[in-house]
C-alpha positions, 0 to 999 in steps of 0.5 A: 719677677723675683725668685729665691732658692730653697734646697729640699732633698726628697726621694718621693712626692711630699707635701711641703709646708712653707712659712708665709712670713718667710716666703713673703720676706724673701719676695720683692715688695713691688712683686707682691703689690703687682700680684695683689693688684692683678689678682685681688679686687680693691673691695676684697683688699678693703674688706680684709682690713680694719676700717678704723685703721684705714680711716686713721691712715687716710686722715693722717695723710691728708692736709686740712683743706683736702680733708675738709673738701672730701668731707663736704663732698662725700659724707652724709650730714651726720658725718659732717656734723660729727667732723664739726663737733670733733673740730670744736672739741679740739679747739 
């Protein structure tokens, strides 16, 4: 696990407010991912994300055959018909 140093001189107990972006930018990305995977459920992570953005990322990274197979196996009839209609529109 990685650490970084910040110097603070105080004469008594104080509350310290840290900038989230600054703290995260000083951390190793793999440490952040390890912490998240150990302490936060997949459902919580997905609930905190924009569904359209997730869908767009997933679809942009799948090849056509994989995407077609996933649609056929996991989607409802209405989703399948929508995918077919979108494909026809793009031809």
